[in-house]
N, C-alpha and C positions, 0 to 999 in steps of 0.2 A: 928136875922137870916139872912144870904146870900140867897137872892131869886134869885139871877141871875143864867144862864145858858150862855155855850158860842158855838162858832161855830167851828167846824174844818175842812178844805178846801185844798186840794192839790192845790199846787200855779203851775199851767199847763204852760209850756214853761219859769218858772225861774228854775234856778240850787243853785241862792245864793240869799239872801236876797236883797243884792245891786240889784240883776234884777227886783225884786220886786221896789223898792225904784226909779230906773229908768221909770220903766212903769207906775207909779203914778202920775209922773211928767208931763208925755203928757196930751194934754188936753182932747183926747179920754177918758181916765180913770178918770175925774172927772165929779162932777154933777155941776149942775147951780151955785151952792152956792162954787165951787171951793176945795171942799174936794173930798177925792178919794172915791170912789164907786165899788162896785162890782155886778153885776145885773145877778139875776139867776131867773129861771123859776119857781122856786117853792117860796112860801110865807111861811115863819116859822109858825106855828099856836103857838109856844111859845113865839108870839113877846115881849108880857109884860115883861118875863124873860130875853129874850136876853137885851130890852131896861133899864133894870135893873142894869148897870154896868158890861154886858157881851161884850165879845172879839170875835172875829175871830182870830183862829189861823191858822197857815200858815205851811203848809208842804212841804218841799222842797227836792228831792230826798229822799222819803224815813222817815225824819226826820223833827220832830215839830221843828222849829228854832225863829218863831218871832208870836208877836199878836199885833193886834191894836183892840181898842176900837169901837164898835160898838155905832154910833151917832142916828142914826133913821133908819128908812126903809120908801122908798119912791116908789111910784107907777112910773113906767116907761114903755112907750107904745113903741114897738119896729116899725119901719118901715114897718113891717107885721102886724102891728095893735092889735099884740096881748100883753097883759101887764102883765108885769115880776116884782120882786122885787127889787129895787134898794138898797142893804146895804151899808149906807153912814157911812163912816170910818174916825176916828180921822187921822190926816195925819201923829201922832206921832207913829214910828212902833219900840215896844220894843222887843227886842230880847230876847229869853226864851234859859230855859236849853233844850238841846237837848235830843229828845226824840224819840225814832223809833217807825214809822208809817206803818203799812201797808197799801198797795194801799186801794181806794174805790172809787167810784164813787159821784159826787154830794158835798153834804156837811152832817155832820152829828153834832149831838148836843154833848156837851161834857162840863158834869159837872164839876162845878167850882174846887170839890175834886179831879178831876183826872187831870187838868190843869198843862201844867208845868209851874213851876216859874219862872218869868223875871231873867234874869241874875243881877247881883250885876250892880248899875250906874256904875262904874269904867270898866267893862267889857263889857259894850254897847258897847265901842269905841274903844276896843282892835282890833288887827286885826284877823281875823276869817279863821278857815281852813277850807277846802273844806268839800261839806255835806258827801262824801263819810268815808271821816276820821272820822268825828264827827259821823256817824252814827255806826263807829265801836268802835270808844271810848265806846258811850253809850253803846253799846250791851255790853260790859265787865264792864260796872259802871265806868269809868273811869272820864267820863265829865257829 
């Protein structure tokens, strides 16, 4: 039985998966170990399930297009002294099937049964359509 749970998060400021990849190459997007991390105010209550194979699914312009495996959760103290959660991510970004998602704030839990499937290996490296077109195709069930 799969005990993992995932997170789903809007990829704010990014229109395409390439924008996320470019951001995560920058030193300020990495933790001390060099892995990308996303810092958030709230610590996930379902930590054990997240660390049991969970991923963060990224939403671009209203469409889930990619995921990254969650490696661990680190405590991160901000310049303001507040303790936050650093979600440490596998640098390997996997593209997923395009699934429309309505806007929301923060992150949400995403059961494994509801998570979009990864694209087949060959499709991971194909040219990618703009998110608005991918969203339209997903809405009518074409992609």
